[in-house]
C-alpha positions, 0 to 999 in steps of 0.5 A: 211217723218219720220225717220225709227223708226217712219215709223216702229212704224206706220206700226206696229200700222197698222198691230195691228189694222188689222184683215187681211193682203193681199199680192199681186204682179204683174201678172206672178210673178217671183221667186223674187216676190214670194220669197219676198211675202212668206218671208213677210208672214212668218215674219208677221205670226211669229210676229203677230200670230193672223192675217190672212195673205194671199198671192195672185198671178196671173198666177203663174209658176209651176216652183216655186213649190219649194218655201217653203210656196208656197201652201198658195198662 
């Protein structure tokens, strides 16, 4: 396993080569799972403005509707 710099560079290259990025989690996601996915989506859209970044979740509770960006799921 490489060091963190090598891994980060490899991930950056993968993202740059991709036109779409799909973020998924387990079914019936809790607030931690949804918050993590939405946070990652926000970072990716900020850093890679031309990428199509989508978040998918099954059986999402309406109790999570307060999360910023939840309408993108």
